[in-house]
C-alpha positions in Angstrom: 0.0 0.0 0.0 2.8 2.4 0.8 4.6 1.8 -2.5 1.4 2.2 -4.5 0.6 5.4 -2.6 4.1 6.9 -3.4 3.8 5.8 -7.1 0.3 7.4 -7.3 1.6 10.6 -5.6 4.5 10.8 -8.1 2.0 10.4 -11.0 -0.1 13.2 -9.5 2.9 15.5 -9.4 3.8 14.6 -13.0 0.2 15.2 -14.2 0.0 18.6 -12.4 3.3 19.8 -13.7 2.5 18.6 -17.2 -0.9 20.4 -17.3 0.6 23.6 -15.8 3.4 23.6 -18.5 1.0 22.8 -21.3 -1.4 25.6 -20.0 1.5 28.1 -20.0 2.6 27.2 -23.5 -0.9 27.4 -24.9 -1.6 30.6 -23.1 1.6 32.2 -24.4 0.7 31.2 -27.9 -2.7 32.9 -27.6 -4.7 29.8 -28.1 -7.2 30.5 -25.4 -7.7 34.1 -26.5 -8.5 32.9 -30.0 -11.0 30.4 -28.7 -12.7 33.0 -26.6 -12.8 35.5 -29.5 -14.2 32.8 -31.8 -16.9 31.7 -29.4 -17.9 35.3 -28.7 -18.1 36.1 -32.4 -20.3 33.0 -33.0 -22.7 33.9 -30.1 -23.1 37.6 -31.0 -26.0 38.8 -33.1 -26.3 42.6 -33.9 -23.5 43.4 -31.5 -25.2 41.9 -28.5 -24.3 38.6 -26.9 -27.1 36.0 -27.4 -25.9 33.8 -24.5 -25.1 34.3 -20.9 -22.1 32.0 -21.0 -18.8 33.5 -19.9 -16.3 31.6 -22.0 -13.3 33.4 -20.6 -13.9 31.8 -17.2 -13.5 28.3 -18.7 -9.8 29.0 -19.4 -8.7 30.6 -16.2 -5.6 29.0 -14.7 -7.3 28.6 -11.3 -10.1 26.6 -12.8 -7.9 24.4 -15.1 -5.4 23.6 -12.3 -8.2 23.2 -9.8 -9.8 20.5 -11.9 -6.4 18.9 -12.5 -5.8 18.8 -8.7 -9.2 17.3 -8.1 -8.7 14.6 -10.8 -5.2 13.9 -9.5 -6.4 13.5 -5.9 -9.1 11.1 -7.0 -6.6 9.2 -9.0 -4.2 8.9 -6.0 -7.0 7.4 -3.9 -8.2 5.1 -6.6 -4.7 3.9 -7.7 -3.7 3.2 -4.1 -6.9 1.4 -3.3 -6.9 -0.7 -6.5 -3.2 -1.6 -6.2 -3.7 -2.7 -2.6 -6.7 -4.7 -3.6 -4.9 -6.3 -6.5 -2.0 -7.3 -4.2 -4.3 -8.8 -1.7 -6.1 -10.8 -4.4 -2.8 -12.0 -5.8 -1.5 -13.0 -2.4 -4.7 -15.0 -1.7 -4.7 -16.7 -5.0 -1.0 -17.6 -4.8 -1.5 -19.1 -1.3 -4.4 -21.2 -2.7 -2.6 -22.3 -5.9 1.0 -22.3 -4.7 2.2 -19.5 -6.8 4.7 -19.7 -9.6 8.2 -21.1 -9.1 11.0 -19.7 -11.2 14.4 -21.2 -11.3 17.4 -19.9 -13.1 20.3 -22.1 -14.4 23.5 -21.2 -16.2 23.7 -21.9 -19.9 26.9 -23.7 -20.9 
């Protein structure tokens, strides 16, 4: 359980850093500004917005990184629990069946 928790935690850190770097790159390239402009142009009629949707709030860094942290935390819990459960099931089945015996010998 401890090992799977540490592995899941490392995966969480990798995911968070990857999303943060990807967000910074896309933001510096102006991708989000172009998406916001396009959606605003598509939802405007006669100079007035036809929808109450604030597209700019979808691409705020707090929102993106917040969802990433939430998904990462859920993944840490699930990966830890499922890895521990898998280890328990494997240990029970190897006790019942006897496991697999592997022997190594030198080739001449």
